[in-house]
C-alpha positions, 0 to 999 in steps of 0.5 A, a space after each residue: 550668219 545670223 550673228 553677223 547680220 545681228 551685228 551689222 544691224 546693231 552697227 547701222 543703228 549706232 551710226 544712224 543715231 550718231 548721225 541724228 546726234 550730229 544733225 541735231 547739233 548742226 541744227 542748234 548751231 545753225 539756230 544759234 548763228 541765226 539768233 546772233 545775226 538777228 540780235 546784231 541786225 536789231 542792235 544795228 537798226 535800233 541802237 547805232 542807226 539812231 545816229 547818222 553821220 555826215 562826212 564833210 570834205 573840203 575840196 578844190 582841184 584834187 579829182 585824183 584824190 577824190 575818186 580814191 577816197 569816196 569809194 574807199 570811205 564808203 566801203 570802210 563805213 559800211 563795213 562798220 555799219 555806220 549810216 552816212 552820207 558824204 558831202 563834198 564842198 568844192 570851192 569854185 571862186 577866185 580866192 585862195 583855199 579856205 578849209 575852215 569856211 568850207 567846213 562851215 558851209 558843209 555844216 550848214 547845208 547838212 544842218 538843214 537836214 534833221 537826220 544828221 546828228 554828228 559830223 566828221 571833218 575829213 581831209 580828202 587825202 587821208 585814208 583810214 586803213 585800220 578797223 581799230 579806228 572809231 567813226 562812231 558818234 562822239 557822245 563824250 565830246 570831240 573825238 580826234 580820229 587822226 591823232 598826232 601819234 597816228 597821222 603819217 605826217 603831223 606829230 606835234 602834240 596840239 595838232 587837231 587837223 586831218 579827221 575829227 568827229 564832232 556832234 552838231 550840238 558841240 559844233 554849234 556851241 563854238 559857232 564852228 570854225 573861223 572864216 579868216 584862214 585863207 591859204 594853208 594851216 593854223 585853222 585847226 589850232 584856233 578851232 582846238 582853242 574854241 573847244 577848250 574855251 567851251 570846256 569840251 574834252 577833246 578825245 583821241 584814239 589810244 591802244 591802237 596797234 600797228 600805228 604806222 599803217 593806220 592811215 594812207 596819205 595820198 597827197 603829192 606835195 611835189 606835184 601840188 604844193 601847199 599854199 603856205 604863203 603869208 600875203 599882205 599883212 597875214 602873219 600877225 593876225 594868223 597867230 591871234 585868236 579870232 572870236 568873231 567869225 564863224 557860222 554866224 558870220 559865214 557868207 557864201 553863194 551856193 552855185 549848184 548841187 550835184 549827186 555824184 557816183 564814183 565806182 558805185 559810191 555816192 556823194 553829194 557835191 556843192 560848188 560854192 563861192 566864198 565871200 571875202 571881205 578885203 578890208 579885213 582879210 586881204 590875204 584871201 586874194 592871190 597876190 599878182 605878180 608885178 612885171 619889172 622892167 629889164 634894167 640890165 645895161 648892155 656891155 656897150 653902156 658899161 663901157 661908155 660909163 
């Protein structure tokens, strides 16, 4: 009986020692996790947060796409711990859409605020789906996030549209984008040449896995076709260099400013009217349809003839 009781007490003490050791291990693991979280938090507020991003989205008549990208992009950037604001530049004039001029307007309006030190030029219909993509401060030069091998549609090697990150200093250095491109296309080609002229190296995403699922393109080209018309004498200057227009020649009227919340995601909307010099770029206006008189002759007239 005494021997049994002695053995029971020994087993109980051994089990208690093991529990104490396990508790100590758990305590040290908890401390280690807390330290990692603390270091990560300190790193975020001391290193990464010294940069602040302004996402510039040129926009017109695409509310169905806007209500998708704003909450999606906020969740995406917050998961990457990137301090940011989303700026929607809404063109409300009668002229054809001018993506580059709207981006210049967005840059000028955000440049007034000193806490932004880089911008991402972002299409409204392109959603980042992979966390391998890099939206961080492009310290080494302009960073093309939606590079040709990743974009779902545009695969030609010199493509620079979609999503591009660039510092404020570099955007100012090249005088922004050209203001002469009314309608769809070619403005990013001119911007690429400006970056090359300024001897800025364009960086792109490499070593991305599952390239076919990196982005989601939400534009419905059948319901809302691109404005690809070449009006008036637009074709020739469209393929010529523009070393004149940009931030320094930008003309617009800021009609209003609004704070918009979409599913809890915040963005700032600037309603702007662009100015167009009809003597320089008459293709900014939509060509009016000319009503032609019906010259079809009747059967009786044909018979008389």
